[in-house]
Backbone bond lengths (Angstrom), bond angles and torsions (degrees), N, CA, C in turn:
res aa  C-N    CA-C-N  psi(-1)  N-CA   C-N-CA  omega(-1)  CA-C   N-CA-C  phi
1 M - - - 1.456 - - 1.511 110.41 -
2 S 1.330 114.20 149.66 1.461 118.56 -177.85 1.496 112.46 -73.30
3 A 1.350 116.65 140.73 1.450 121.67 175.83 1.512 111.29 -96.48
4 L 1.334 118.27 8.74 1.454 122.12 -179.08 1.514 109.85 -68.83
5 P 1.350 117.76 153.49 1.473 119.36 172.27 1.506 109.94 -59.13
6 A 1.332 116.42 157.44 1.441 121.44 -174.07 1.518 111.90 -57.78
7 E 1.359 117.69 -40.14 1.458 120.19 -178.72 1.525 111.47 -64.07
8 S 1.341 116.34 -44.05 1.472 120.43 178.95 1.525 110.95 -65.24
9 H 1.312 115.52 -38.55 1.467 121.20 179.60 1.524 109.65 -62.82
10 A 1.360 116.24 -43.76 1.461 120.33 -179.12 1.519 110.03 -66.92
11 R 1.340 117.21 -42.29 1.462 120.17 -178.90 1.549 110.76 -64.48
12 R 1.306 116.31 -35.61 1.448 119.12 178.40 1.527 110.66 -63.36
13 L 1.345 116.79 -43.32 1.453 120.73 175.07 1.512 110.95 -60.52
14 G 1.343 116.18 -43.99 1.453 120.03 178.25 1.526 112.63 -60.77
15 E 1.343 115.88 -40.01 1.450 119.82 179.68 1.519 111.87 -63.79
16 I 1.299 116.63 -38.70 1.476 120.07 177.39 1.521 110.55 -62.63
17 L 1.333 115.86 -44.43 1.465 120.07 -179.87 1.529 111.12 -65.21
18 L 1.339 116.81 -37.96 1.436 121.28 176.51 1.534 111.00 -62.99
19 A 1.335 116.27 -47.57 1.465 121.36 -178.79 1.527 111.62 -62.05
20 R 1.334 115.77 -32.58 1.470 119.32 179.74 1.528 113.29 -82.90
21 G 1.342 114.81 -4.91 1.461 118.71 -178.92 1.517 113.37 74.54
22 K 1.328 117.54 22.17 1.449 122.16 -178.53 1.530 113.16 -97.19
23 L 1.331 116.33 -5.54 1.448 121.37 -177.54 1.527 107.65 -154.89
24 D 1.336 116.41 146.54 1.465 118.44 177.18 1.526 110.06 -104.34
25 A 1.319 116.57 162.20 1.481 122.08 -174.05 1.534 112.51 -60.08
26 P 1.324 120.13 -45.61 1.466 119.15 -179.00 1.552 112.71 -59.45
27 N 1.328 117.00 -41.51 1.462 118.96 179.56 1.545 111.50 -71.38
28 L 1.306 117.20 -31.92 1.468 118.88 174.75 1.525 110.29 -63.60
29 E 1.336 116.57 -46.90 1.457 119.91 178.41 1.518 111.74 -61.33
30 R 1.320 115.39 -38.70 1.474 120.02 177.06 1.522 111.28 -59.64
31 A 1.327 116.11 -46.50 1.469 120.34 -179.87 1.538 111.31 -65.93
32 L 1.329 116.54 -38.81 1.461 119.36 179.27 1.523 111.27 -65.58
33 R 1.317 117.28 -36.10 1.458 120.04 178.62 1.555 110.09 -66.21
34 L 1.326 114.84 -40.64 1.460 118.58 176.27 1.526 112.00 -62.41
35 Q 1.335 115.26 -37.33 1.465 120.21 -179.88 1.533 110.23 -66.08
36 E 1.319 117.60 -32.74 1.464 120.80 179.43 1.530 111.66 -61.83
37 G 1.352 115.55 -29.09 1.454 119.34 179.05 1.502 112.72 -77.18
38 D 1.316 117.44 -21.12 1.471 121.46 178.72 1.539 107.06 -147.95
39 T 1.313 116.65 88.14 1.458 121.06 -173.67 1.539 112.85 -68.28
40 R 1.295 116.26 -11.56 1.484 118.68 179.40 1.520 111.95 -76.75
41 E 1.343 116.42 -19.54 1.457 119.52 -178.88 1.509 109.64 -89.30
42 K 1.306 116.19 128.36 1.475 120.43 -176.29 1.517 109.93 -75.97
43 L 1.332 114.14 153.42 1.463 120.60 -177.42 1.531 110.22 -58.85
44 G 1.350 116.89 -43.08 1.445 119.90 -178.99 1.516 112.06 -59.60
45 V 1.330 117.32 -38.56 1.460 121.30 178.83 1.526 110.02 -64.33
46 I 1.329 116.15 -42.38 1.468 120.76 179.92 1.519 110.96 -63.75
47 L 1.327 115.83 -47.42 1.476 120.54 179.93 1.523 111.16 -59.11
48 S 1.333 115.58 -41.47 1.482 119.82 -179.13 1.531 109.91 -69.57
49 R 1.322 116.94 -41.71 1.460 119.64 -179.00 1.524 111.82 -64.01
50 L 1.320 115.82 -35.15 1.478 119.76 179.88 1.528 112.64 -82.10
51 G 1.333 116.79 -6.73 1.440 120.88 -179.56 1.539 112.73 72.59
52 L 1.329 116.68 24.39 1.463 119.94 -177.62 1.522 113.78 -85.00
53 V 1.352 114.64 -22.55 1.469 119.88 -177.26 1.530 106.69 -139.48
54 S 1.338 117.08 138.79 1.460 119.95 178.23 1.518 110.62 -73.60
55 A 1.321 115.39 159.51 1.469 120.07 -179.92 1.516 110.22 -61.92
56 R 1.308 118.55 -38.02 1.476 122.25 179.13 1.533 110.96 -64.70
57 D 1.324 117.11 -47.37 1.464 120.22 -178.37 1.531 110.89 -65.93
58 L 1.329 116.75 -37.41 1.445 119.90 179.47 1.542 110.95 -65.76
59 A 1.330 116.84 -42.99 1.447 120.09 179.36 1.527 111.31 -65.08
60 D 1.313 117.98 -40.00 1.471 121.07 177.09 1.525 111.11 -61.03
61 A 1.343 117.22 -43.17 1.449 120.80 -178.81 1.526 111.34 -67.72
62 L 1.334 116.55 -41.36 1.473 120.17 178.03 1.512 110.87 -64.37
63 S 1.317 116.61 -37.65 1.465 119.44 178.94 1.509 110.74 -64.72
64 E 1.339 117.05 -41.93 1.473 120.80 177.50 1.526 110.34 -64.07
65 Q 1.319 116.59 -40.47 1.439 121.07 -177.36 1.544 112.96 -66.65
66 T 1.318 115.97 -41.34 1.472 120.89 -171.36 1.506 114.92 -104.24
67 G 1.344 116.81 -21.19 1.448 119.48 -176.36 1.517 113.46 83.80
68 I 1.350 116.30 4.51 1.476 119.60 178.11 1.547 108.77 -82.50
69 P 1.336 118.39 126.73 1.457 119.82 -179.43 1.520 112.85 -67.16
70 I 1.312 115.99 158.40 1.464 121.78 176.34 1.530 109.57 -94.50
71 A 1.314 116.45 134.66 1.472 120.95 174.81 1.527 107.13 -92.28
72 A 1.317 116.17 113.73 1.463 120.35 -179.71 1.525 110.70 -75.17
73 A 1.300 116.11 156.73 1.461 120.70 179.15 1.524 111.82 -60.17
74 T 1.323 116.80 -28.93 1.455 120.56 -179.83 1.533 111.60 -67.75
75 E 1.323 117.24 -16.03 1.468 121.60 177.99 1.541 112.43 -86.56
76 F 1.322 116.74 -13.64 1.453 119.69 -176.63 1.536 109.81 -65.47
77 P 1.322 118.05 142.62 1.469 120.03 -176.06 1.510 113.25 -71.27
78 E 1.312 116.49 159.66 1.477 120.97 176.18 1.519 111.09 -75.36
79 L 1.340 116.04 -31.82 1.448 121.61 -179.31 1.540 108.76 -125.57
80 P 1.323 118.53 155.06 1.458 119.60 -178.12 1.550 111.51 -62.86
81 L 1.311 114.99 137.30 1.470 120.54 174.17 1.545 108.78 -89.77
82 L 1.339 114.55 154.72 1.454 121.33 175.91 1.530 112.22 59.09
83 E 1.316 115.99 28.43 1.474 119.91 -178.76 1.525 109.69 -61.90
84 G 1.315 116.51 133.05 1.451 121.75 -178.24 1.512 113.21 89.17
85 Q 1.328 117.61 -13.79 1.456 121.01 178.37 1.539 112.17 -97.56
86 I 1.348 116.22 -37.10 1.431 122.06 -177.57 1.524 109.51 -122.84
87 S 1.308 117.09 135.38 1.463 121.16 178.91 1.521 111.53 -62.01
88 D 1.329 114.72 131.83 1.458 119.45 176.46 1.508 111.01 -60.17
89 R 1.328 116.77 -39.79 1.443 121.82 -179.05 1.538 110.61 -63.08
90 F 1.338 116.00 -39.31 1.486 119.57 179.23 1.538 109.63 -62.59
91 L 1.320 116.93 -43.71 1.470 119.72 -178.33 1.524 110.66 -65.97
92 R 1.304 117.29 -40.13 1.474 120.03 179.15 1.531 110.56 -65.10
93 D 1.329 116.24 -45.95 1.473 119.79 -179.45 1.512 111.69 -64.80
94 A 1.346 116.50 -37.58 1.477 120.56 -177.74 1.514 112.02 -83.31
95 K 1.341 116.07 -8.10 1.477 120.65 -175.77 1.524 110.73 53.15
96 A 1.321 113.46 54.91 1.458 122.18 179.56 1.533 109.30 -131.01
97 L 1.341 117.16 129.82 1.469 120.41 -176.52 1.514 109.24 -128.54
98 P 1.356 117.40 111.18 1.476 120.03 175.27 1.517 110.15 -61.14
99 V 1.345 115.26 126.97 1.465 120.44 -174.15 1.523 111.91 -100.24
100 R 1.316 116.94 -46.91 1.468 120.55 -179.77 1.515 110.31 -165.70
101 E 1.330 115.53 159.03 1.451 122.24 175.00 1.512 108.92 -101.39
102 T 1.315 116.56 137.91 1.452 123.00 177.56 1.510 109.56 -128.97
103 D 1.332 117.03 175.51 1.449 120.03 176.72 1.523 112.19 -64.52
104 D 1.348 116.54 -23.71 1.457 121.78 -178.02 1.509 112.88 -89.23
105 G 1.320 117.95 -18.20 1.464 120.46 -178.94 1.526 111.42 152.70
106 I 1.345 115.80 -154.92 1.459 122.38 -177.81 1.514 108.88 -111.25
107 V 1.315 116.40 121.97 1.452 121.26 176.39 1.527 108.04 -78.86
108 V 1.323 116.69 125.93 1.459 121.76 -177.94 1.509 109.69 -127.52
109 A 1.335 116.47 120.54 1.466 121.80 174.95 1.518 108.41 -79.39
110 M 1.334 116.81 130.05 1.463 120.63 -173.50 1.515 110.64 -136.08
111 A 1.321 115.88 144.73 1.463 120.03 169.67 1.507 111.05 -67.60
112 D 1.346 114.89 -33.04 1.463 121.24 179.57 1.522 109.92 -133.30
113 P 1.326 117.78 89.78 1.466 122.10 -178.76 1.540 112.72 -64.46
114 W 1.336 117.90 -10.59 1.458 121.69 179.19 1.520 111.76 -92.82
115 D 1.328 116.47 7.11 1.468 121.70 179.14 1.548 108.65 -76.71
116 A 1.328 115.15 89.64 1.480 120.16 -175.05 1.520 112.52 -62.98
117 F 1.325 116.88 -34.00 1.453 119.59 -178.83 1.532 111.60 -63.57
118 T 1.326 116.07 -46.09 1.452 119.92 179.61 1.529 111.41 -65.53
119 V 1.316 116.80 -43.43 1.467 120.74 178.53 1.505 110.49 -58.49
120 R 1.336 116.81 -47.55 1.459 121.18 -176.85 1.539 111.14 -67.00
121 A 1.338 116.16 -37.85 1.454 119.72 -178.54 1.529 110.67 -64.15
122 I 1.330 116.43 -43.04 1.486 120.24 179.17 1.520 110.03 -65.23
123 E 1.334 116.29 -41.55 1.469 120.36 179.74 1.508 111.16 -62.20
124 M 1.325 117.72 -41.81 1.456 121.70 -178.83 1.513 111.67 -65.40
125 V 1.315 116.03 -40.31 1.458 120.60 -178.25 1.534 111.80 -71.57
126 C 1.324 115.45 -41.04 1.474 120.55 -174.47 1.522 113.93 -92.66
127 G 1.325 116.90 -18.42 1.452 119.26 -176.99 1.504 114.02 69.17
128 K 1.326 115.73 22.31 1.466 120.26 -179.94 1.532 109.32 -132.95
129 R 1.324 115.92 157.21 1.446 121.54 177.88 1.546 109.49 -70.97
130 V 1.335 115.64 138.76 1.465 121.20 173.75 1.509 109.55 -91.97
131 L 1.339 115.65 131.75 1.467 122.56 175.32 1.516 107.42 -109.04
132 P 1.349 117.30 94.95 1.462 120.04 -175.04 1.529 112.64 -69.42
133 R 1.312 114.32 144.47 1.448 121.91 174.92 1.523 107.84 -131.49
134 L 1.337 114.89 144.58 1.466 119.23 174.35 1.538 108.30 -70.63
135 A 1.323 114.91 146.25 1.472 118.91 175.13 1.518 108.45 -130.86
136 I 1.317 114.99 144.59 1.462 120.12 172.72 1.543 107.24 -71.68
137 T 1.312 116.64 122.04 1.447 120.40 -167.63 1.530 113.37 -56.04
138 T 1.322 116.86 -40.41 1.470 117.83 -180.00 1.521 112.04 -65.05
139 E 1.335 117.03 -38.42 1.465 120.75 178.16 1.525 111.21 -70.43
140 L 1.341 115.46 -37.86 1.462 119.36 179.16 1.516 111.31 -64.13
141 E 1.304 115.85 -46.36 1.466 120.19 179.99 1.536 111.40 -61.45
142 A 1.330 115.89 -39.68 1.466 119.57 177.59 1.523 111.39 -65.75
143 G 1.343 116.31 -40.45 1.460 120.93 178.08 1.505 112.11 -63.94
144 L 1.337 117.44 -43.75 1.469 121.39 179.38 1.528 109.95 -64.56
145 E 1.330 116.52 -40.39 1.451 120.38 179.06 1.517 111.22 -63.46
146 R 1.320 116.71 -39.97 1.468 120.23 -179.93 1.513 111.74 -69.82
147 L 1.320 118.13 -40.48 1.455 120.24 -173.79 1.531 113.11 -87.67
148 Y 1.327 116.65 -27.62 1.463 119.39 -174.05 1.509 111.79 -126.66
149 V 1.324 117.26 34.10 1.452 122.39 -171.79 1.520 112.31 -62.92
150 F 1.367 118.21 -31.89 1.452 119.50 -174.41 1.524 113.60 -87.74
151 D 1.289 118.38 -11.94 1.460 120.74 -173.84 1.511 113.47 -62.57
152 R 1.330 117.47 -33.94 1.458 119.91 -175.62 1.537 111.01 -64.39
153 H 1.354 116.55 -24.41 1.469 118.99 177.43 1.524 112.06 -87.06
154 A 1.323 116.38 -24.50 1.464 119.70 -168.89 1.517 112.59 -62.20
155 G 1.317 117.14 -43.29 1.465 120.27 -174.66 1.520 111.07 -61.73
156 C 1.346 117.52 -48.35 1.456 119.29 -175.48 1.518 111.44 -73.59
157 I 1.354 117.64 -33.70 1.467 119.79 177.64 1.535 109.07 -66.03
158 R 1.361 116.89 -41.60 1.464 118.95 177.82 1.504 111.94 -60.61
159 E 1.354 116.44 -39.27 1.441 119.59 178.87 1.534 111.72 -62.38
160 V 1.335 115.56 -41.19 1.464 119.45 179.41 1.524 110.07 -63.77
161 L 1.332 115.10 -45.29 1.472 117.53 -178.09 1.531 110.86 -66.01
162 D 1.297 117.55 -36.22 1.454 120.64 178.35 1.534 111.28 -63.86
163 L 1.322 115.27 -36.60 1.472 119.10 -177.28 1.516 113.21 -78.60
164 F 1.311 116.82 -38.58 1.469 120.06 -170.93 1.521 114.43 -114.75
165 G 1.352 115.73 -11.70 1.455 119.70 178.14 1.511 113.43 84.88
166 A 1.320 115.16 144.15 1.456 120.35 -177.25 1.529 111.09 -61.22
167 F 1.332 116.82 -33.38 1.457 119.26 -177.21 1.534 111.64 -62.21
168 R 1.332 116.51 -48.16 1.454 120.19 -179.58 1.529 111.44 -65.68
169 C 1.324 115.17 -37.62 1.462 118.48 179.44 1.515 109.74 -61.48
170 A 1.349 116.14 -43.15 1.463 121.39 -176.95 1.540 110.86 -63.79
171 F 1.342 116.99 -28.81 1.462 118.99 -176.49 1.531 112.18 -98.84
172 G 1.331 116.43 23.75 1.455 119.72 168.71 1.496 116.44 78.38
173 K 1.317 118.81 23.86 1.456 119.23 -178.09 1.531 111.63 -90.56
174 L 1.330 114.60 25.58 1.464 120.08 174.97 1.512 108.37 -124.55
175 E 1.288 116.93 139.63 1.441 123.10 -178.14 1.526 110.25 -89.00
176 Y 1.331 117.31 138.68 1.459 119.86 177.31 1.520 108.85 -77.44
177 S 1.339 114.99 118.82 1.449 120.32 -177.57 1.501 111.11 -167.04
178 H 1.333 118.06 138.81 1.472 121.41 175.44 1.523 107.76 -82.89
179 A 1.307 116.37 78.01 1.461 119.02 -173.11 1.509 113.77 -129.17
180 C 1.329 118.37 6.71 1.454 117.47 -179.32 1.518 110.35 -74.31
181 G 1.308 116.33 162.29 1.457 121.25 -176.14 1.513 113.27 -60.55
182 N 1.331 118.06 -27.18 1.436 121.25 -179.69 1.534 112.92 -89.00
183 G 1.320 116.27 -4.87 1.458 119.71 -179.17 1.496 112.60 69.37
184 C 1.347 117.83 22.57 1.457 118.29 -175.47 1.517 112.04 -129.25
185 C 1.309 119.54 -24.48 1.477 120.71 -174.78 1.522 108.97 -87.37
186 P 1.316 117.92 130.69 1.462 119.34 -174.95 1.517 114.58 -84.55
187 Y 1.330 118.33 10.07 1.475 119.67 -174.76 1.502 111.64 -123.88
188 R 1.330 114.88 144.05 1.446 121.96 169.92 1.517 108.22 -152.87
189 P 1.323 118.80 157.41 1.461 119.71 -179.74 1.519 110.44 -73.48
190 Y 1.330 115.52 151.66 1.466 118.62 170.46 1.516 108.79 -65.80
191 P 1.336 117.91 136.40 1.467 118.81 168.72 1.514 108.81 -60.62
192 H 1.322 118.00 147.64 1.447 121.64 -173.41 1.520 111.94 -54.61
193 S 1.348 116.43 -40.92 1.449 120.50 -175.24 1.525 112.74 -69.86
194 R 1.330 117.51 -20.18 1.458 121.81 -176.27 1.539 112.34 -106.05
195 R 1.286 117.87 -0.48 1.462 119.59 -175.38 1.541 110.02 -66.36
196 P 1.343 119.10 127.92 1.454 121.48 178.27 1.519 112.65 -55.90
197 K 1.349 116.13 145.81 1.463 118.95 -176.15 1.515 112.59 -60.61
198 R 1.332 116.98 -30.69 1.474 118.90 -178.99 1.524 112.47 -63.05
199 F 1.361 116.17 -18.19 1.461 120.12 -178.88 1.520 111.48 -88.42
200 E 1.359 116.73 -13.22 1.461 118.17 -176.81 1.521 110.05 -69.53
201 Q 1.317 116.39 145.63 1.460 121.52 179.74 1.539 109.00 -91.88
C-alpha cells in the first residue's frame, strides 16, 4: 500500500485515469474539490458515485496504481467458500468474497482491499492469511447476491422464530408484512391488540 499522503494518492489515481483517457481534467478537479470537503471518502468512491468513471476503468487504474491484481468474475466460486465459518451478512456488508484457498492463504475479492478490519477479521476466523484482490464493484455485488442471496432474510427470520417459536410460526401466527428492520423479511408478529381471536390461548 502507498505511504503517500491522501491528496497525493488521489492525484496519482487521477493522473492514471487522465493518461488512459477515462477522465478529463475538469471532472478530476471537481472530484478532488468534493474530496476536500470529506477527506474520509476516497477519490475512487467519489468518481464512481458521480458516474464519471466506470467500475471496470476504476479497478484497472487502481490495479496499476497499487499493483494489486483484479479478481475477475470468472474466478468466483460456484459455491460459497468458508461456509459456516464466516457470516454471510458480514461478507455482504464488507463487500468481500472469498474466491479460493491456496497454500499461501485465502484469496478474497474486495471492493476495498485496504480495509484492514475486514482482512484481519477473516484471518482471525479462518486462521489463514488473506490475499486481497481488487474486484469490479458491479461484478462483486452480483457474485455476493448469487452466493449469499438468502442471508439477508436469515437474521430477521431467526429473530422471529426465537421470539415466537417454530411451532407458532408454522401455524400461521405471523402476519405477512414488509416490516422487518432490514426491509427484507416478509414476517412480523401481530400486535397484541390486532391479533385474531382464533390465535388467543
